[in-house]
BALOBA-1460 file (C-alpha; in Angstrom, 3 decimals):
// residues 375
<rec num="1" residu="m" x="-192.933" y="-35.538" z="19.793"/>
<rec num="2" residu="r" x="-195.282" y="-37.717" z="21.826"/>
<rec num="3" residu="l" x="-194.463" y="-40.757" z="23.936"/>
<rec num="4" residu="r" x="-196.883" y="-42.774" z="21.837"/>
<rec num="5" residu="d" x="-194.392" y="-42.309" z="18.970"/>
<rec num="6" residu="l" x="-191.614" y="-43.800" z="21.108"/>
<rec num="7" residu="t" x="-193.327" y="-46.788" z="22.715"/>
<rec num="8" residu="t" x="-194.482" y="-50.140" z="21.388"/>
<rec num="9" residu="l" x="-197.902" y="-49.681" z="23.029"/>
<rec num="10" residu="r" x="-198.293" y="-46.460" z="21.028"/>
<rec num="11" residu="i" x="-199.787" y="-44.675" z="24.012"/>
<rec num="12" residu="g" x="-198.469" y="-41.542" z="25.732"/>
<rec num="13" residu="g" x="-198.635" y="-37.774" z="25.766"/>
<rec num="14" residu="p" x="-196.452" y="-34.934" z="24.472"/>
<rec num="15" residu="v" x="-192.810" y="-34.605" z="25.506"/>
<rec num="16" residu="t" x="-191.528" y="-31.188" z="26.562"/>
<rec num="17" residu="h" x="-187.823" y="-31.816" z="26.014"/>
<rec num="18" residu="l" x="-186.213" y="-34.686" z="24.076"/>
<rec num="19" residu="v" x="-182.480" y="-35.424" z="23.932"/>
<rec num="20" residu="e" x="-180.966" y="-38.267" z="21.896"/>
<rec num="21" residu="a" x="-177.839" y="-39.985" z="23.206"/>
<rec num="22" residu="r" x="-175.482" y="-42.392" z="21.435"/>
<rec num="23" residu="t" x="-172.518" y="-42.423" z="23.834"/>
<rec num="24" residu="d" x="-171.882" y="-42.678" z="27.563"/>
<rec num="25" residu="d" x="-170.857" y="-39.024" z="27.715"/>
<rec num="26" residu="e" x="-174.019" y="-37.884" z="25.943"/>
<rec num="27" residu="v" x="-176.140" y="-39.855" z="28.420"/>
<rec num="28" residu="i" x="-174.295" y="-38.443" z="31.410"/>
<rec num="29" residu="d" x="-174.513" y="-34.864" z="30.092"/>
<rec num="30" residu="a" x="-178.243" y="-35.100" z="29.354"/>
<rec num="31" residu="v" x="-179.130" y="-36.762" z="32.666"/>
<rec num="32" residu="s" x="-176.972" y="-34.324" z="34.647"/>
<rec num="33" residu="a" x="-178.495" y="-31.319" z="32.897"/>
<rec num="34" residu="a" x="-182.020" y="-32.495" z="33.700"/>
<rec num="35" residu="d" x="-181.166" y="-33.216" z="37.338"/>
<rec num="36" residu="e" x="-179.363" y="-29.913" z="37.814"/>
<rec num="37" residu="a" x="-182.318" y="-28.029" z="36.308"/>
<rec num="38" residu="g" x="-184.752" y="-29.890" z="38.551"/>
<rec num="39" residu="r" x="-186.678" y="-31.367" z="35.615"/>
<rec num="40" residu="p" x="-188.415" y="-34.758" z="35.728"/>
<rec num="41" residu="l" x="-186.387" y="-37.388" z="33.874"/>
<rec num="42" residu="l" x="-187.236" y="-40.390" z="31.758"/>
<rec num="43" residu="v" x="-184.428" y="-42.418" z="30.173"/>
<rec num="44" residu="l" x="-185.956" y="-44.393" z="27.318"/>
<rec num="45" residu="g" x="-184.608" y="-47.121" z="25.074"/>
<rec num="46" residu="g" x="-186.900" y="-49.088" z="22.784"/>
<rec num="47" residu="g" x="-190.051" y="-48.059" z="24.650"/>
<rec num="48" residu="s" x="-191.166" y="-51.689" z="24.883"/>
<rec num="49" residu="n" x="-191.576" y="-51.737" z="28.663"/>
<rec num="50" residu="l" x="-193.371" y="-48.439" z="29.291"/>
<rec num="51" residu="v" x="-197.012" y="-47.542" z="29.880"/>
<rec num="52" residu="a" x="-197.297" y="-43.758" z="29.818"/>
<rec num="53" residu="s" x="-200.089" y="-41.346" z="30.598"/>
<rec num="54" residu="d" x="-201.610" y="-39.254" z="27.827"/>
<rec num="55" residu="e" x="-200.859" y="-36.150" z="29.884"/>
<rec num="56" residu="p" x="-197.870" y="-34.054" z="28.769"/>
<rec num="57" residu="f" x="-194.543" y="-35.116" z="30.262"/>
<rec num="58" residu="d" x="-193.126" y="-31.816" z="31.494"/>
<rec num="59" residu="g" x="-189.547" y="-32.966" z="31.768"/>
<rec num="60" residu="t" x="-186.629" y="-34.409" z="29.821"/>
<rec num="61" residu="v" x="-186.732" y="-37.657" z="27.875"/>
<rec num="62" residu="v" x="-183.252" y="-39.007" z="27.162"/>
<rec num="63" residu="l" x="-183.721" y="-41.317" z="24.202"/>
<rec num="64" residu="l" x="-180.953" y="-43.887" z="23.812"/>
<rec num="65" residu="r" x="-180.049" y="-44.557" z="20.205"/>
<rec num="66" residu="d" x="-178.031" y="-47.445" z="18.792"/>
<rec num="67" residu="p" x="-174.699" y="-46.033" z="17.546"/>
<rec num="68" residu="e" x="-174.397" y="-49.166" z="15.358"/>
<rec num="69" residu="d" x="-170.750" y="-49.479" z="16.336"/>
<rec num="70" residu="p" x="-169.085" y="-52.858" z="16.938"/>
<rec num="71" residu="p" x="-169.116" y="-53.952" z="20.582"/>
<rec num="72" residu="l" x="-165.941" y="-54.154" z="22.640"/>
<rec num="73" residu="l" x="-164.879" y="-57.793" z="22.617"/>
<rec num="74" residu="d" x="-162.238" y="-59.371" z="24.834"/>
<rec num="75" residu="a" x="-161.217" y="-62.637" z="23.188"/>
<rec num="76" residu="t" x="-157.647" y="-61.805" z="22.332"/>
<rec num="77" residu="c" x="-156.747" y="-65.213" z="20.930"/>
<rec num="78" residu="e" x="-159.044" y="-64.425" z="17.996"/>
<rec num="79" residu="v" x="-159.683" y="-60.700" z="17.449"/>
<rec num="80" residu="g" x="-158.776" y="-57.285" z="18.763"/>
<rec num="81" residu="a" x="-160.765" y="-55.160" z="21.166"/>
<rec num="82" residu="s" x="-162.842" y="-53.649" z="18.346"/>
<rec num="83" residu="g" x="-164.824" y="-56.856" z="18.119"/>
<rec num="84" residu="e" x="-164.293" y="-57.040" z="14.373"/>
<rec num="85" residu="p" x="-161.461" y="-58.575" z="12.336"/>
<rec num="86" residu="d" x="-158.939" y="-55.817" z="11.576"/>
<rec num="87" residu="g" x="-161.394" y="-53.257" z="12.948"/>
<rec num="88" residu="i" x="-163.522" y="-53.452" z="9.786"/>
<rec num="89" residu="p" x="-167.298" y="-53.396" z="10.438"/>
<rec num="90" residu="v" x="-168.899" y="-56.590" z="9.125"/>
<rec num="91" residu="d" x="-172.500" y="-57.672" z="8.814"/>
<rec num="92" residu="p" x="-173.279" y="-60.077" z="11.732"/>
<rec num="93" residu="a" x="-174.339" y="-62.755" z="9.229"/>
<rec num="94" residu="e" x="-170.805" y="-62.715" z="7.827"/>
<rec num="95" residu="l" x="-168.946" y="-62.862" z="11.127"/>
<rec num="96" residu="t" x="-166.880" y="-65.942" z="11.779"/>
<rec num="97" residu="p" x="-167.255" y="-67.914" z="15.015"/>
<rec num="98" residu="l" x="-164.663" y="-67.362" z="17.696"/>
<rec num="99" residu="d" x="-162.035" y="-70.040" z="18.152"/>
<rec num="100" residu="p" x="-163.299" y="-72.350" z="20.937"/>
<rec num="101" residu="t" x="-159.756" y="-72.547" z="22.317"/>
<rec num="102" residu="c" x="-160.319" y="-69.004" z="23.602"/>
<rec num="103" residu="g" x="-162.311" y="-70.638" z="26.380"/>
<rec num="104" residu="g" x="-164.740" y="-67.748" z="26.553"/>
<rec num="105" residu="a" x="-165.432" y="-64.179" z="25.527"/>
<rec num="106" residu="i" x="-166.351" y="-60.954" z="27.295"/>
<rec num="107" residu="v" x="-168.312" y="-58.412" z="25.270"/>
<rec num="108" residu="e" x="-169.491" y="-54.923" z="26.258"/>
<rec num="109" residu="y" x="-172.371" y="-53.032" z="24.645"/>
<rec num="110" residu="f" x="-173.494" y="-49.424" z="24.997"/>
<rec num="111" residu="a" x="-176.889" y="-49.253" z="26.703"/>
<rec num="112" residu="g" x="-178.608" y="-47.977" z="23.560"/>
<rec num="113" residu="v" x="-177.636" y="-50.951" z="21.375"/>
<rec num="114" residu="n" x="-180.653" y="-52.791" z="20.002"/>
<rec num="115" residu="w" x="-181.011" y="-55.953" z="22.058"/>
<rec num="116" residu="d" x="-181.708" y="-58.292" z="19.184"/>
<rec num="117" residu="r" x="-178.635" y="-56.980" z="17.374"/>
<rec num="118" residu="a" x="-176.599" y="-58.059" z="20.395"/>
<rec num="119" residu="v" x="-178.226" y="-61.500" z="20.291"/>
<rec num="120" residu="r" x="-177.518" y="-61.871" z="16.568"/>
<rec num="121" residu="y" x="-173.900" y="-60.871" z="17.141"/>
<rec num="122" residu="a" x="-173.495" y="-63.413" z="19.936"/>
<rec num="123" residu="i" x="-174.951" y="-66.239" z="17.857"/>
<rec num="124" residu="a" x="-172.860" y="-65.352" z="14.806"/>
<rec num="125" residu="r" x="-169.703" y="-65.481" z="16.909"/>
<rec num="126" residu="e" x="-170.884" y="-68.644" z="18.706"/>
<rec num="127" residu="m" x="-171.040" y="-66.967" z="22.113"/>
<rec num="128" residu="v" x="-173.470" y="-68.996" z="24.208"/>
<rec num="129" residu="g" x="-176.121" y="-67.923" z="26.675"/>
<rec num="130" residu="i" x="-178.603" y="-65.380" z="25.235"/>
<rec num="131" residu="e" x="-179.875" y="-67.227" z="22.151"/>
<rec num="132" residu="a" x="-183.279" y="-67.973" z="23.746"/>
<rec num="133" residu="l" x="-183.736" y="-64.228" z="24.282"/>
<rec num="134" residu="s" x="-184.010" y="-63.615" z="20.531"/>
<rec num="135" residu="g" x="-186.665" y="-61.228" z="19.290"/>
<rec num="136" residu="i" x="-187.181" y="-59.321" z="22.541"/>
<rec num="137" residu="p" x="-187.686" y="-55.647" z="21.657"/>
<rec num="138" residu="g" x="-185.788" y="-52.880" z="23.394"/>
<rec num="139" residu="t" x="-182.193" y="-52.047" z="24.188"/>
<rec num="140" residu="v" x="-179.297" y="-53.719" z="25.960"/>
<rec num="141" residu="g" x="-179.436" y="-51.185" z="28.795"/>
<rec num="142" residu="a" x="-182.931" y="-52.242" z="29.810"/>
<rec num="143" residu="t" x="-182.041" y="-55.903" z="30.227"/>
<rec num="144" residu="p" x="-180.309" y="-55.813" z="33.631"/>
<rec num="145" residu="i" x="-182.961" y="-53.540" z="35.133"/>
<rec num="146" residu="q" x="-185.741" y="-56.105" z="34.652"/>
<rec num="147" residu="n" x="-183.404" y="-59.101" z="34.597"/>
<rec num="148" residu="v" x="-184.993" y="-59.812" z="31.241"/>
<rec num="149" residu="g" x="-185.788" y="-63.435" z="30.593"/>
<rec num="150" residu="a" x="-187.722" y="-65.756" z="28.313"/>
<rec num="151" residu="y" x="-187.857" y="-69.430" z="27.366"/>
<rec num="152" residu="g" x="-185.719" y="-70.524" z="30.294"/>
<rec num="153" residu="q" x="-182.938" y="-67.944" z="30.021"/>
<rec num="154" residu="e" x="-182.299" y="-64.738" z="31.964"/>
<rec num="155" residu="v" x="-179.618" y="-62.132" z="31.306"/>
<rec num="156" residu="s" x="-178.381" y="-62.517" z="34.892"/>
<rec num="157" residu="a" x="-176.767" y="-65.814" z="33.828"/>
<rec num="158" residu="t" x="-174.342" y="-64.047" z="31.472"/>
<rec num="159" residu="i" x="-174.016" y="-60.447" z="32.722"/>
<rec num="160" residu="s" x="-170.636" y="-59.873" z="34.348"/>
<rec num="161" residu="r" x="-170.859" y="-56.128" z="35.033"/>
<rec num="162" residu="v" x="-173.049" y="-53.075" z="34.521"/>
<rec num="163" residu="r" x="-171.664" y="-49.546" z="34.271"/>
<rec num="164" residu="t" x="-174.049" y="-46.862" z="35.497"/>
<rec num="165" residu="w" x="-174.330" y="-43.167" z="36.193"/>
<rec num="166" residu="d" x="-175.202" y="-42.650" z="39.853"/>
<rec num="167" residu="r" x="-177.545" y="-39.647" z="39.814"/>
<rec num="168" residu="e" x="-177.081" y="-38.941" z="43.520"/>
<rec num="169" residu="r" x="-173.295" y="-39.254" z="43.756"/>
<rec num="170" residu="r" x="-172.930" y="-37.791" z="40.252"/>
<rec num="171" residu="a" x="-170.312" y="-40.342" z="39.379"/>
<rec num="172" residu="v" x="-169.879" y="-43.471" z="37.288"/>
<rec num="173" residu="r" x="-170.445" y="-46.619" z="39.322"/>
<rec num="174" residu="t" x="-169.765" y="-50.170" z="38.169"/>
<rec num="175" residu="f" x="-171.762" y="-53.111" z="39.490"/>
<rec num="176" residu="f" x="-170.336" y="-56.599" z="39.123"/>
<rec num="177" residu="a" x="-172.758" y="-59.490" z="38.805"/>
<rec num="178" residu="a" x="-172.897" y="-60.225" z="42.530"/>
<rec num="179" residu="d" x="-173.683" y="-56.561" z="43.240"/>
<rec num="180" residu="c" x="-176.687" y="-56.467" z="40.892"/>
<rec num="181" residu="d" x="-178.850" y="-58.527" z="43.283"/>
<rec num="182" residu="f" x="-180.722" y="-60.160" z="40.429"/>
<rec num="183" residu="s" x="-183.952" y="-62.033" z="41.012"/>
<rec num="184" residu="y" x="-187.053" y="-62.790" z="38.947"/>
<rec num="185" residu="r" x="-187.706" y="-59.651" z="36.837"/>
<rec num="186" residu="d" x="-185.879" y="-57.586" z="39.427"/>
<rec num="187" residu="s" x="-182.505" y="-56.074" z="40.282"/>
<rec num="188" residu="v" x="-180.872" y="-53.402" z="42.396"/>
<rec num="189" residu="f" x="-181.339" y="-51.034" z="39.444"/>
<rec num="190" residu="k" x="-185.100" y="-51.504" z="39.430"/>
<rec num="191" residu="r" x="-185.495" y="-51.324" z="43.212"/>
<rec num="192" residu="t" x="-183.273" y="-48.322" z="43.910"/>
<rec num="193" residu="r" x="-185.376" y="-45.250" z="43.303"/>
<rec num="194" residu="h" x="-183.983" y="-41.755" z="42.812"/>
<rec num="195" residu="t" x="-184.485" y="-39.722" z="45.992"/>
<rec num="196" residu="g" x="-184.399" y="-36.297" z="44.355"/>
<rec num="197" residu="p" x="-187.009" y="-33.578" z="44.925"/>
<rec num="198" residu="l" x="-189.222" y="-34.752" z="42.017"/>
<rec num="199" residu="p" x="-190.764" y="-38.171" z="41.350"/>
<rec num="200" residu="s" x="-188.792" y="-40.005" z="38.667"/>
<rec num="201" residu="a" x="-189.686" y="-42.957" z="36.471"/>
<rec num="202" residu="t" x="-185.945" y="-43.484" z="36.044"/>
<rec num="203" residu="g" x="-184.119" y="-44.799" z="39.076"/>
<rec num="204" residu="r" x="-180.954" y="-43.695" z="40.792"/>
<rec num="205" residu="y" x="-178.683" y="-45.716" z="38.504"/>
<rec num="206" residu="v" x="-178.791" y="-44.982" z="34.770"/>
<rec num="207" residu="v" x="-177.284" y="-47.854" z="32.810"/>
<rec num="208" residu="l" x="-174.434" y="-46.789" z="30.512"/>
<rec num="209" residu="s" x="-173.154" y="-50.152" z="29.304"/>
<rec num="210" residu="v" x="-173.555" y="-53.849" z="29.988"/>
<rec num="211" residu="t" x="-170.845" y="-56.515" z="29.786"/>
<rec num="212" residu="f" x="-171.624" y="-60.186" z="29.150"/>
<rec num="213" residu="q" x="-169.399" y="-63.197" z="29.712"/>
<rec num="214" residu="h" x="-170.021" y="-66.101" z="27.343"/>
<rec num="215" residu="g" x="-168.839" y="-69.619" z="26.896"/>
<rec num="216" residu="l" x="-168.098" y="-70.548" z="23.298"/>
<rec num="217" residu="g" x="-169.565" y="-73.230" z="21.099"/>
<rec num="218" residu="r" x="-171.995" y="-74.017" z="18.316"/>
<rec num="219" residu="l" x="-174.623" y="-75.487" z="20.636"/>
<rec num="220" residu="s" x="-176.915" y="-73.508" z="22.890"/>
<rec num="221" residu="a" x="-177.065" y="-73.480" z="26.651"/>
<rec num="222" residu="p" x="-179.232" y="-76.367" z="27.948"/>
<rec num="223" residu="i" x="-182.865" y="-75.892" z="26.921"/>
<rec num="224" residu="r" x="-184.892" y="-75.281" z="30.102"/>
<rec num="225" residu="y" x="-188.329" y="-74.456" z="28.709"/>
<rec num="226" residu="a" x="-190.579" y="-77.353" z="27.731"/>
<rec num="227" residu="q" x="-192.392" y="-75.534" z="24.916"/>
<rec num="228" residu="l" x="-189.094" y="-74.551" z="23.299"/>
<rec num="229" residu="a" x="-187.712" y="-78.068" z="23.717"/>
<rec num="230" residu="g" x="-190.828" y="-79.413" z="21.991"/>
<rec num="231" residu="a" x="-190.454" y="-76.981" z="19.112"/>
<rec num="232" residu="l" x="-186.836" y="-78.094" z="18.670"/>
<rec num="233" residu="g" x="-187.622" y="-81.789" z="19.004"/>
<rec num="234" residu="v" x="-185.244" y="-82.234" z="21.964"/>
<rec num="235" residu="e" x="-185.606" y="-83.064" z="25.642"/>
<rec num="236" residu="v" x="-185.478" y="-80.454" z="28.383"/>
<rec num="237" residu="g" x="-181.823" y="-80.170" z="29.405"/>
<rec num="238" residu="d" x="-180.515" y="-80.972" z="25.917"/>
<rec num="239" residu="r" x="-178.595" y="-78.511" z="23.762"/>
<rec num="240" residu="a" x="-179.346" y="-77.519" z="20.177"/>
<rec num="241" residu="p" x="-177.605" y="-75.483" z="17.471"/>
<rec num="242" residu="m" x="-177.972" y="-71.827" z="18.433"/>
<rec num="243" residu="q" x="-179.277" y="-70.758" z="15.021"/>
<rec num="244" residu="e" x="-182.032" y="-73.361" z="15.332"/>
<rec num="245" residu="v" x="-182.865" y="-72.119" z="18.827"/>
<rec num="246" residu="r" x="-183.143" y="-68.577" z="17.504"/>
<rec num="247" residu="r" x="-185.467" y="-69.634" z="14.672"/>
<rec num="248" residu="a" x="-187.665" y="-71.622" z="17.047"/>
<rec num="249" residu="v" x="-187.860" y="-68.787" z="19.576"/>
<rec num="250" residu="l" x="-188.775" y="-66.231" z="16.896"/>
<rec num="251" residu="a" x="-191.514" y="-68.538" z="15.600"/>
<rec num="252" residu="l" x="-192.913" y="-69.053" z="19.097"/>
<rec num="253" residu="r" x="-192.813" y="-65.327" z="19.850"/>
<rec num="254" residu="a" x="-194.485" y="-64.490" z="16.536"/>
<rec num="255" residu="s" x="-197.269" y="-66.984" z="17.259"/>
<rec num="256" residu="k" x="-197.947" y="-65.059" z="20.471"/>
<rec num="257" residu="g" x="-197.770" y="-61.578" z="18.936"/>
<rec num="258" residu="m" x="-194.416" y="-60.924" z="20.607"/>
<rec num="259" residu="v" x="-192.443" y="-59.948" z="17.505"/>
<rec num="260" residu="l" x="-193.088" y="-56.345" z="16.492"/>
<rec num="261" residu="d" x="-195.181" y="-55.907" z="13.342"/>
<rec num="262" residu="p" x="-196.775" y="-52.508" z="12.615"/>
<rec num="263" residu="a" x="-199.625" y="-54.226" z="10.748"/>
<rec num="264" residu="d" x="-200.506" y="-56.541" z="13.649"/>
<rec num="265" residu="h" x="-202.297" y="-54.881" z="16.564"/>
<rec num="266" residu="d" x="-201.488" y="-57.870" z="18.756"/>
<rec num="267" residu="t" x="-197.897" y="-56.579" z="18.746"/>
<rec num="268" residu="w" x="-198.964" y="-53.095" z="19.859"/>
<rec num="269" residu="s" x="-198.205" y="-54.030" z="23.429"/>
<rec num="270" residu="a" x="-195.627" y="-53.849" z="26.196"/>
<rec num="271" residu="g" x="-195.045" y="-57.591" z="26.005"/>
<rec num="272" residu="s" x="-196.052" y="-59.597" z="29.051"/>
<rec num="273" residu="f" x="-198.069" y="-57.099" z="31.073"/>
<rec num="274" residu="f" x="-198.029" y="-58.943" z="34.409"/>
<rec num="275" residu="t" x="-195.256" y="-60.806" z="36.199"/>
<rec num="276" residu="n" x="-195.730" y="-64.409" z="37.216"/>
<rec num="277" residu="p" x="-196.759" y="-64.406" z="40.910"/>
<rec num="278" residu="i" x="-194.327" y="-65.858" z="43.417"/>
<rec num="279" residu="l" x="-196.249" y="-67.313" z="46.334"/>
<rec num="280" residu="e" x="-195.465" y="-68.554" z="49.796"/>
<rec num="281" residu="a" x="-196.147" y="-72.245" z="50.321"/>
<rec num="282" residu="d" x="-199.606" y="-71.720" z="51.855"/>
<rec num="283" residu="g" x="-200.650" y="-69.469" z="48.961"/>
<rec num="284" residu="a" x="-199.498" y="-72.038" z="46.426"/>
<rec num="285" residu="a" x="-201.352" y="-74.794" z="48.285"/>
<rec num="286" residu="a" x="-204.613" y="-72.883" z="47.757"/>
<rec num="287" residu="l" x="-204.253" y="-73.015" z="43.978"/>
<rec num="288" residu="p" x="-206.179" y="-75.632" z="42.006"/>
<rec num="289" residu="p" x="-204.180" y="-78.854" z="41.514"/>
<rec num="290" residu="e" x="-203.865" y="-78.218" z="37.767"/>
<rec num="291" residu="a" x="-202.329" y="-74.741" z="38.182"/>
<rec num="292" residu="p" x="-198.675" y="-74.540" z="37.039"/>
<rec num="293" residu="r" x="-196.090" y="-74.584" z="39.798"/>
<rec num="294" residu="f" x="-192.366" y="-73.883" z="39.584"/>
<rec num="295" residu="d" x="-189.796" y="-73.858" z="42.362"/>
<rec num="296" residu="a" x="-188.853" y="-70.247" z="43.147"/>
<rec num="297" residu="g" x="-186.413" y="-71.045" z="45.957"/>
<rec num="298" residu="d" x="-186.664" y="-70.494" z="49.711"/>
<rec num="299" residu="g" x="-189.792" y="-72.642" z="49.845"/>
<rec num="300" residu="r" x="-191.694" y="-70.342" z="47.506"/>
<rec num="301" residu="v" x="-193.575" y="-71.275" z="44.357"/>
<rec num="302" residu="k" x="-193.954" y="-69.406" z="41.067"/>
<rec num="303" residu="t" x="-197.175" y="-69.834" z="39.143"/>
<rec num="304" residu="s" x="-198.267" y="-68.648" z="35.702"/>
<rec num="305" residu="a" x="-199.984" y="-65.275" z="35.333"/>
<rec num="306" residu="a" x="-201.195" y="-66.335" z="31.884"/>
<rec num="307" residu="w" x="-202.853" y="-69.446" z="33.362"/>
<rec num="308" residu="l" x="-204.527" y="-67.410" z="36.118"/>
<rec num="309" residu="i" x="-205.864" y="-64.917" z="33.583"/>
<rec num="310" residu="s" x="-207.179" y="-67.484" z="31.143"/>
<rec num="311" residu="h" x="-208.864" y="-69.438" z="33.979"/>
<rec num="312" residu="s" x="-210.502" y="-66.339" z="35.443"/>
<rec num="313" residu="g" x="-212.942" y="-65.877" z="32.599"/>
<rec num="314" residu="v" x="-210.633" y="-63.658" z="30.543"/>
<rec num="315" residu="e" x="-210.512" y="-64.985" z="27.011"/>
<rec num="316" residu="r" x="-208.009" y="-63.910" z="24.378"/>
<rec num="317" residu="g" x="-209.419" y="-60.810" z="22.719"/>
<rec num="318" residu="h" x="-211.240" y="-59.827" z="25.934"/>
<rec num="319" residu="a" x="-212.025" y="-56.102" z="25.969"/>
<rec num="320" residu="v" x="-213.762" y="-53.597" z="28.217"/>
<rec num="321" residu="g" x="-214.046" y="-50.950" z="25.482"/>
<rec num="322" residu="e" x="-213.261" y="-50.924" z="21.787"/>
<rec num="323" residu="r" x="-209.711" y="-49.605" z="21.731"/>
<rec num="324" residu="a" x="-207.793" y="-51.808" z="24.181"/>
<rec num="325" residu="a" x="-207.993" y="-55.582" z="24.504"/>
<rec num="326" residu="v" x="-206.183" y="-58.686" z="25.630"/>
<rec num="327" residu="s" x="-204.166" y="-60.010" z="22.706"/>
<rec num="328" residu="t" x="-205.936" y="-62.513" z="20.475"/>
<rec num="329" residu="k" x="-202.730" y="-64.585" z="20.544"/>
<rec num="330" residu="h" x="-201.552" y="-64.438" z="24.160"/>
<rec num="331" residu="s" x="-203.534" y="-63.812" z="27.340"/>
<rec num="332" residu="l" x="-200.641" y="-62.064" z="29.084"/>
<rec num="333" residu="a" x="-200.396" y="-59.156" z="26.624"/>
<rec num="334" residu="l" x="-202.651" y="-56.099" z="26.758"/>
<rec num="335" residu="t" x="-202.852" y="-54.401" z="23.387"/>
<rec num="336" residu="n" x="-203.778" y="-51.162" z="21.674"/>
<rec num="337" residu="r" x="-206.309" y="-51.997" z="18.960"/>
<rec num="338" residu="g" x="-205.909" y="-48.519" z="17.474"/>
<rec num="339" residu="g" x="-206.305" y="-45.114" z="19.078"/>
<rec num="340" residu="a" x="-206.310" y="-46.427" z="22.652"/>
<rec num="341" residu="s" x="-205.772" y="-43.932" z="25.449"/>
<rec num="342" residu="s" x="-203.843" y="-44.554" z="28.644"/>
<rec num="343" residu="e" x="-207.168" y="-44.653" z="30.492"/>
<rec num="344" residu="d" x="-208.421" y="-47.387" z="28.128"/>
<rec num="345" residu="l" x="-205.381" y="-49.463" z="29.008"/>
<rec num="346" residu="v" x="-205.703" y="-48.824" z="32.753"/>
<rec num="347" residu="v" x="-209.382" y="-49.849" z="32.757"/>
<rec num="348" residu="l" x="-208.545" y="-53.073" z="30.947"/>
<rec num="349" residu="a" x="-205.597" y="-53.868" z="33.238"/>
<rec num="350" residu="r" x="-207.686" y="-53.311" z="36.368"/>
<rec num="351" residu="d" x="-210.457" y="-55.493" z="34.980"/>
<rec num="352" residu="v" x="-207.991" y="-58.345" z="34.472"/>
<rec num="353" residu="q" x="-206.490" y="-57.816" z="37.932"/>
<rec num="354" residu="d" x="-209.935" y="-57.788" z="39.567"/>
<rec num="355" residu="r" x="-211.028" y="-60.996" z="37.859"/>
<rec num="356" residu="v" x="-207.899" y="-62.875" z="38.901"/>
<rec num="357" residu="e" x="-208.124" y="-61.562" z="42.454"/>
<rec num="358" residu="q" x="-211.766" y="-62.568" z="42.739"/>
<rec num="359" residu="a" x="-211.058" y="-66.041" z="41.383"/>
<rec num="360" residu="y" x="-207.792" y="-66.864" z="43.169"/>
<rec num="361" residu="g" x="-207.076" y="-64.147" z="45.737"/>
<rec num="362" residu="i" x="-203.887" y="-63.169" z="43.894"/>
<rec num="363" residu="h" x="-203.103" y="-59.595" z="42.884"/>
<rec num="364" residu="l" x="-201.271" y="-59.455" z="39.569"/>
<rec num="365" residu="v" x="-198.376" y="-56.995" z="39.500"/>
<rec num="366" residu="p" x="-197.763" y="-55.072" z="36.261"/>
<rec num="367" residu="e" x="-194.342" y="-55.624" z="34.710"/>
<rec num="368" residu="p" x="-193.904" y="-52.439" z="32.585"/>
<rec num="369" residu="v" x="-192.729" y="-49.132" z="33.997"/>
<rec num="370" residu="r" x="-195.691" y="-46.831" z="34.615"/>
<rec num="371" residu="l" x="-195.332" y="-43.117" z="33.939"/>
<rec num="372" residu="g" x="-198.077" y="-40.932" z="35.403"/>
<rec num="373" residu="l" x="-200.367" y="-43.935" z="35.963"/>
<rec num="374" residu="q" x="-201.468" y="-45.895" z="39.023"/>
<rec num="375" residu="l" x="-201.994" y="-49.639" z="38.713"/>
C-alpha cells in the first residue's frame, strides 16, 4: 500500500504497516501499539488534507474506516439512542425529520464516519448548522482539528464535545467546546504536538468521536457567504431550505473542482492549499484598496489567499512542470495532473508562495498536514 492510494492528491510513498480501525477500541489499540513500539504514527481518515513525501513511511498508518452504523442521537422526544426509529437502519433519504418540539438534538459520530454522510443525516433529520459544509471530503474526526469551514459555516459553531485518546497520558480525554480553543482553521488538537521521542504527523490527541448540538428546523442557519446567498437568490443573513442550501453548495464546489471526481484532475487536490492570511491592522493597510478584507477580531483583518494568488501573476492552470499545476477552476487548489511526485507539488507550492510574497510581502501558510515535507 502507498499513501498515494489513500490521499486525494494521489501522492505519497509506501506504507510499512497499515491498520484499519472502525471503533474507538480499535483506534486506541492501534495507536497504543505504535507508541509502545516506538514507531512513527499517522492517523488517517479520508486523506483529503495530507501532502505526503514519496519516501517510504517507516511507521504505522491507522486508517479510520466508516463503520456505517447509525450515529448516537439524543432527542428522546422522537427516537431512541440508536438514532434510527426502532433501531432499524434506514437510508438517510428516507429518514423523517425530528419533531421541532424536541427543541434540539445532540448527535455523536465515530471519528471515521464519512463527513458528507453526517451532513446528509443532519439535513434529512432537519438538524441545523452544517448544511453549508456539504461535499467536503474526509471524515468527521478531522473536522475539529482544522475547525473545518466553508461558505460561512464552521464546525466550531455546532460541536459540543470531542472525545480523544491522549497519547501521553494514555487515557481517554473529553474536550467540551470551550476547551477546544477553536479559531480560524485551528484548534487545541492541531496545535498540541506529540512530545514523544519520534516526530509525529499526528498530534497528542487522537480524535475518537465528535458530538454536535443542533437546533431543529427545515430552514438553514443564516446564510453568511455572499456567493452562496447569490446562488440561492436570498440576502446575506436570510435562511433557506436546507436541501436547497446543500444543492447550491455542491454546485458551487463542483464548479471549483472541490467535489471528488476520479476523471477530473482538478479534484486531485488537497482542497484549499493555503489558509487565508490574518493580518495586523498595519499589514492590512498595506494591501491594495480592492483587496478583500474581513474582520478577524482583535483589530485584525482576514484577506483572501485566492485573491492574492490570482493578483500575483498566477493564473488558473499555472504550472512549473508538467505534472502539478494550479487548478483550472480555482486558484487556491494545487493539483496532480497525473503522475506528480511530492517534489513536483513542493516546487509548485513554493513558486506560488514566492510570487505572493514578492507582490504583497505576505507568506502564505499551507493548510494541509505535511508528512516528510518542508513548506
